[in-house]
Every structure is written in C-alpha cells, then in structure tokens.
C-alpha positions in Angstrom: 2.4 -10.5 -7.9 -0.7 -8.8 -6.4 -2.5 -9.4 -3.1 -6.1 -10.2 -3.7 -7.8 -11.3 -0.4 -6.7 -11.5 3.2 -7.0 -15.1 4.4 -9.9 -14.6 6.9 -12.0 -13.4 3.9 -11.7 -16.9 2.4 -13.0 -18.8 5.5 -15.9 -20.9 4.2 -16.1 -18.8 1.0 -14.7 -21.3 -1.5 -13.7 -19.4 -4.7 -14.4 -15.7 -4.7 -14.7 -13.7 -7.9 -13.1 -10.3 -8.5 -11.1 -8.5 -11.1 -7.3 -8.0 -11.4 -6.1 -5.2 -13.7 -9.6 -5.2 -15.1 -9.5 -9.0 -15.9 -12.1 -11.3 -14.3 -10.6 -13.8 -12.0 -11.5 -16.2 -9.1 -9.3 -16.8 -6.1 -9.8 -18.8 -3.0 -9.9 -22.3 -1.6 -10.8 -25.0 -4.1 -12.8 -28.2 -3.5 -9.6 -30.0 -2.4 -8.8 -27.4 0.2 -6.0 -25.8 -1.7 -5.4 -22.2 -2.5 -6.2 -21.6 -6.2 -6.6 -18.8 -8.7 -8.1 -18.8 -12.2 -8.8 -16.4 -15.0 -12.5 -16.5 -15.9 -13.3 -17.1 -19.5 -16.7 -15.3 -19.8 -16.4 -12.5 -17.2 -17.7 -12.8 -13.7 -20.1 -15.7 -13.4 -22.2 -17.5 -10.8 -20.7 -20.8 -12.0 -17.0 -20.4 -11.2 -16.0 -24.0 -12.2 -17.8 -23.7 -15.5 -16.1 -20.3 -16.2 -12.5 -21.5 -15.6 -10.2 -20.7 -18.5 -6.7 -21.0 -17.1 -4.9 -21.5 -13.8 -3.0 -18.6 -12.4 0.0 -18.8 -10.1 -1.0 -18.4 -6.4 0.9 -17.9 -3.1 0.1 -17.2 0.5 2.3 -14.4 1.9 1.9 -12.1 4.9 -1.6 -13.5 5.5 -2.8 -12.7 2.0 -3.4 -14.7 -1.2 -1.4 -13.3 -4.1 -1.7 -14.0 -7.8 -0.6 -12.7 -11.2 -2.0 -12.6 -14.7 1.5 -13.7 -15.9 4.3 -15.9 -14.7 6.5 -13.6 -12.5 10.0 -14.8 -12.2 10.7 -12.8 -9.0 9.6 -13.7 -5.5 7.1 -11.5 -3.6 9.1 -9.0 -1.5 9.7 -9.9 2.1 9.4 -8.0 5.4 12.0 -9.8 7.5 11.0 -8.0 10.7 7.6 -9.6 10.6 9.3 -12.9 11.5 10.5 -11.5 14.9 8.7 -13.5 17.6 7.7 -10.5 19.8 5.8 -8.7 17.0 2.0 -8.7 16.5 1.2 -9.3 12.9 -2.3 -8.6 11.6 -4.4 -7.3 8.7 -5.6 -3.8 9.7 -8.3 -3.9 7.1 -9.1 -4.6 3.5 -11.3 -1.9 1.8 -12.3 -0.7 -1.6 -11.2 2.8 -2.7 -12.2 4.7 -5.8 -8.7 5.7 -7.0 -5.8 4.4 -8.9 -3.1 2.3 -7.3 -0.3 4.8 -7.8 -2.4 7.7 -6.3 -2.9 5.6 -3.2 0.8 4.8 -2.9 1.8 8.4 -3.4 -0.6 9.5 -0.7 0.9 6.9 1.7 4.4 8.3 1.0 3.4 11.9 1.7 4.4 13.3 5.1 3.5 16.9 4.3 -0.2 16.3 4.6 -0.1 14.9 8.2 -0.9 18.2 10.0 -3.8 19.1 7.7 -5.5 15.7 7.1 -4.7 14.0 10.5 -4.7 16.9 13.0 -4.1 16.0 16.6 -2.9 12.5 15.6 -0.1 12.4 13.0 0.5 16.2 12.9 -0.6 19.5 14.2 -0.1 23.1 13.2 2.2 25.0 13.4 4.5 21.9 13.3 4.1 21.5 9.5 7.7 21.6 8.2 9.1 18.5 6.7 12.9 18.6 7.2 15.0 17.7 4.3 15.6 13.9 3.8 17.5 11.5 1.6 16.1 9.2 -1.0 18.1 6.2 -2.1 17.7 3.4 -4.6 18.8 0.0 -3.3 18.4 -3.4 -5.0 15.5 -2.3 -7.1 13.7 -0.5 -4.3 13.2 3.1 -3.2 14.2 3.9 0.4 14.3 6.8 2.7 15.4 6.5 6.3 15.5 9.9 7.9 12.1 11.5 7.8 11.4 13.2 11.2 8.1 14.7 12.1 6.4 15.9 15.2 3.2 13.9 16.0 0.7 14.4 18.9 -0.3 10.8 18.9 2.1 8.7 16.9 0.6 5.3 17.8 -2.3 3.6 19.5 -0.6 3.6 22.8 0.9 7.1 22.7 0.2 9.3 25.6 2.1 12.4 24.6 3.6 14.1 21.5 6.9 13.0 20.0 9.2 13.5 17.0 8.7 10.3 15.2 11.2 8.9 12.7 9.9 7.4 9.5 11.5 5.1 7.0 9.8 4.4 3.8 10.4 1.6 1.3 8.8 1.0 -2.1 9.5 -2.6 -3.2 6.7 -2.9 -5.8 4.9 -0.4 -8.0 1.7 -1.0 -6.1 3.0 -1.5 -2.5 4.9 0.5 0.0 6.2 -0.1 3.5 6.4 2.4 6.4 8.8 1.8 9.3 8.3 4.1 12.3 9.7 4.6 15.8 9.0 7.1 18.5 11.4 5.8 21.1 14.3 3.4 21.5 16.9 2.5 18.8 15.9 2.8 15.2 17.0 -0.8 14.6 13.8 -1.9 16.3 11.1 0.0 14.5 8.0 -0.3 16.7 5.5 0.1 13.9 5.7 -1.4 10.4 2.7 -0.8 8.1 2.6 -2.1 4.6 0.1 -0.7 2.1 -0.6 -3.6 -0.3 -2.8 -2.8 -3.2 -5.0 -5.0 -5.3 -5.6 -3.0 -8.6 -9.2 -4.1 -9.5 -9.4 -1.6 -12.3 -7.4 1.5 -13.2 -9.6 3.6 -11.0 -10.8 1.2 -8.3 -8.6 -0.7 -5.9 -8.7 -2.8 -2.7 -6.3 -1.6 -0.1 -4.9 -4.1 2.4 -3.0 -2.7 5.5 -0.5 -5.2 7.0 0.6 -4.4 10.5 3.7 -5.7 12.3 4.0 -4.1 15.7 6.0 -4.0 18.9 3.1 -3.1 21.2 2.2 -4.9 24.3 -0.2 -2.3 25.6 -2.9 -2.0 22.9 -5.6 -4.6 22.1 -6.1 -5.8 18.6 -9.4 -3.8 18.5 -7.6 -0.6 19.5 -5.0 -1.1 16.8 -7.6 -1.8 14.1 -9.5 1.3 15.2 -6.4 3.5 14.9 -5.7 2.1 11.4 -9.3 2.8 10.3 -9.3 6.3 11.8 -6.3 7.3 9.9 -7.3 5.8 6.6 -10.9 7.1 7.0 -9.3 10.6 6.9 -7.2 9.7 3.8 -9.8 8.0 1.8 -11.9 11.0 0.6 -8.7 12.8 -0.2 -7.4 10.2 -2.7 -10.9 9.5 -4.1 -11.3 13.2 -5.0 -7.9 13.7 -6.6 -7.9 14.6 -10.3 -6.9 13.3 -12.7 -7.7 9.9 -11.3 -4.6 8.4 -13.0 -1.2 9.5 -11.6 0.7 11.8 -14.1 4.3 10.7 -14.5 5.4 13.8 -16.4 7.0 16.1 -13.8 5.7 19.2 -15.6 2.0 18.3 -15.0 2.0 18.7 -11.2 4.6 21.0 -9.5 6.4 19.3 -6.6 7.8 20.9 -3.5 10.9 19.9 -1.5 8.9 17.6 0.8 7.8 15.7 -2.3 11.2 14.1 -3.0 10.0 10.7 -2.3 6.9 11.1 -4.5 9.1 12.4 -7.3 11.4 9.3 -7.0 8.3 7.1 -7.0 7.0 8.6 -10.3 10.4 8.4 -11.9 10.7 4.7 -10.9 7.3 4.0 -12.4 8.5 5.5 -15.7 11.7 3.5 -15.6 9.8 0.3 -15.0 7.4 1.1 -17.9 4.3 1.0 -15.7 1.3 2.1 -17.7 -1.7 0.9 -15.6 -3.1 3.5 -13.3 -0.8 6.3 -14.6 -0.6 8.9 -17.4 2.7 8.1 -19.0 5.3 10.7 -19.6 5.0 12.2 -23.1 6.3 15.3 -24.9 4.1 18.3 -24.2 2.4 19.9 -27.2 4.4 22.9 -28.3 7.5 22.0 -26.2 10.9 22.7 -27.6 
C-alpha cells in the first residue's frame, strides 16, 4: 500500500493523475462519489475514463487515499494513538521531493544531523553527541525507544531547551513514524509524526507528513509552519545526496555509531528484497 493524495487535495478534483512506482495511475473520487484508483493504459491522459485499464485496490487511512499496483494481503499499518480523543490529527503538508523514497526515510531516521541542519530548533552546537541507543525488530517492524537529544525548540509551543526523547518505528519500507516527548510520561508521546511516502518514480517522491499531537496551545497554522520550517531545511540535503538511490551494501557508505537505526533500515530493505529506489547489495569487484 502507498499513500497517494491527502483527502483535501481531492475536493472537487474528481480523478487526479500521477505515477506510482513509475506506472501511470489515476486516483480520486469517481462520478458516483466513491474513492477509486486505476492503472492507466496509455500513460497520463486528459481523458481518464477513456484511459482506464484496470481497477486498483483503494483505501482511506489517516486522511490519505492509498492504493497498490498489486493485491496486498496485509493491512495498512495503524497508529493507535491517533484514535485518542484529545489529539489533534492533521496533514502537515504534501510536497514533491527530488530524491528516492529510501533516502528520505533514512534522513528522517537520522538524529545526528539535527544540530547542523536544524540549528536553534532541533539541535545546537556543542550538544551534538547522540548517546548510544537500542534498535529492536518487533512484529516485522524496526523500533528504537531510547534516543535522547538536547533541543532548543523541541516543538511549536516550546519556550526553552529540553532533552527530548525520541522513539522511531519503521512499519513499511517507505514510511516511518516518530514519537517524541519533552515532558510528562513517555506513555503519552506529545508529538507523533509519520513520514508517508508516495514513490512517484525511483528518484522523485511526494512526501506526506501526518501529525498526531497533544498540543492545546498552538494553532493549526503554527503547527504547519513548524513542520514546513523543519522540512524546508531537510529538503535540499536529501535532494543533493549522491547516489540518488540508497546503497544497501554496508561497504559503500561508512556508518558511525549514531547510524545504528539507518544500518538496521538498510538491512531490513535487503531482507525484504526491496529493489526500487535502492542499489541492491552485490559482491564488490575484486572482493575475496
């Protein structure tokens, strides 16, 4: 399953055309008012009804329309906390990014860049050390629950610096969920952000940011601006990484201790046999 559009994008739009994994598709609301998705027979076309070839599965989940080029047996992963009545749930933004899906996920999982890419917000020098943390594999998902990092402005409503605790979860090759608290018990994570990626092609994606927040002080506009400020700093970084595709061979890019989560993510992509958006592991020429 892949998230294609956030639901407000479909208001009055009917069927919208795009690509999924390089294949031309149309998603949206059909003439009967139902969510629908189709693979297009002759590429992108002005005449969507005339270009329909086959219906694709379609679901609404977390405020997005999801589809697949196949017939996935599994359900879309859930975020149970989003059902809590005192949370604010919203789409932070949906934006195109010129990078591969795995590159975007790996950047999302990287804490070590905070002080350098998000100075004065998510990090600040000299507080650059990432303390050692644990990575576990649970029910087909990657988890870490003990990443602590000093942040000058950990959230929209923050008024002073704190040591924030992060949890990360990778439930899907092209999706990751961040759980974060800067006060109170960790059982109530104040901020949950999900990076949901629509892989348009191998080197161009649409990023959807789903927010589920415990925040009675900030307006929706302030929350959206905070999301956009952070991602605006990340976007040129991921768009200028080379190679564009994520190498899965651990010998290609040398990790450091803080990269344990990224190493686990690359290993998991290899185990799943993911080939789209990556450079698969292969024997190096001349290796013994």
